[in-house]
C-alpha positions, 0 to 999 in steps of 0.5 A: 694584276701584281704577284709579289714573291717574298723570300724569306731565306736570302740577304738575312730575311730582308724581303720579309721585313720589308715586304711591309712598307712595300705593301703600305704603298701599295694600299695608299695607291689602290693597286690591286696585288696578291703576294706569297712568301717562299721558304725554298727554290722548289716553292718559288717555282711552284708559285711562278708556275701558278700565275703563269697558268693563271690566265692573266694576261697582264701577269706582273710578277714581282721578286722579292729576293737575291739572285738565287731566288730569281734564278728559281723563277727563271727555270720555273717559268713554262713560258715567258710570254706569260709574264713580266718580271720585276725585281726588288733586290734584297740578297747578299749579290743582287748582280742581276738588280746591278744588271738592270740597273736598279737602285738599291733604295726600294721606294725607287725601285717599286716607283720604276715597277709600277710606272713600267709599260712592261716593254723592255726585254732581255736576253738570258743564257742557257747551259746544257750538260752532256746528258742533255739537261738544261739550266737558265741563267739570268747572270752567268754560267761558271767554269773553274775558278769563279764557281768554286769561289760560288760554292765556298761563299754560298757555304761559308760561315761568315756569310751571315756576318757580311750580310748583316753588315751590308758587306755582301761582295765581302763574302765573295772576296774571302772566298776567292782568296780561299779558292786561289790558294787551292786551286787547279787548272786544266786544258780544255777545248772550246768551239765558239759559234760552231766555229774551229776547236781552239786549245787552251792550255791551264785554264784559270776560269771560263765565265760565260757572263749575261751581265758585267758582275757576279759575286756580289759585284765583281766584273769577270766581263767588264764589257757583258751586256744583257741586251746586246743578244750575246754572251760574253766569255771572260777567259783566264789562262795560263795563270799560275797560283801565285799570279792568281793573288797578284791579278785578282785585284785587277778582276775586282776593278775589271781591269783584267783585259789589260793583262795578257792571260785574260781576254773577253769576247762575245758569242752566241754560243760556246762549246767546251770540252775539257781535259778534267771535269770542273766545278761548275755554276749558273747564277751562283747554284750548283751544277755539278763537276762537268767536262763537257758543257753547251752555253748559249744565248736566248736573245731578248726572251725575259721582259722586265720591268724597269 
């Protein structure tokens, strides 16, 4: 059975406008389905939990929305063996869709979903705060610059303008330039895969990536993969504020690792403790200000319809 979750609050309402076209194809092919419209992440969680508890042994849950809706669904799934996830991307960033290699053409994506055997699995990430609370991410978890950019982009008055132009990436570019003008770095200690503690001076950002890109296509870890059983940690260390403006174009092009201040490593877990609390995010969702985090991979946990 196919279950469609239609987000009406992402990408300027594109999912709602698109669903009648999807529904026409489903009816023409005689495919059984049901659907819900969601106006909030809270409602998305309720819906996916309802499907997981339905007893359907071949539940195929299709999200029509953006990265925020996908993240809400991932964090609402009580048992990942209870469903297979499909996505028709209609948001601003659509980085989870990029990580799955999905086309922007809804007909091609729908055809792939309907033809899928449901036998492909991908990794997810999990971040644990100092109080023990955990959140799952499909794209990334960020500490420092990229988290601040994500917050600014989400609250930006120009977000609707760029969404109407289908230029979601520009939302994050403008937010990044604003962030660079005021960014303050901190010192931190990290422990990778339970090894020795490493001291980092002037942390520009730490990006814990399950996919190559975040923020509408910005490759914070150009070598990341959601199917390698690893988290890719992209690091910017010892970058002065004025240098950030020079290096940012390299980040947009995925060339930052050619510069000494930037690096990327793969690992299964990272523990971080910073001198000062920093704004953090998971898939662009606010994680608050934190000085202690643990990030780890959940290998091959999610079955996807691709």
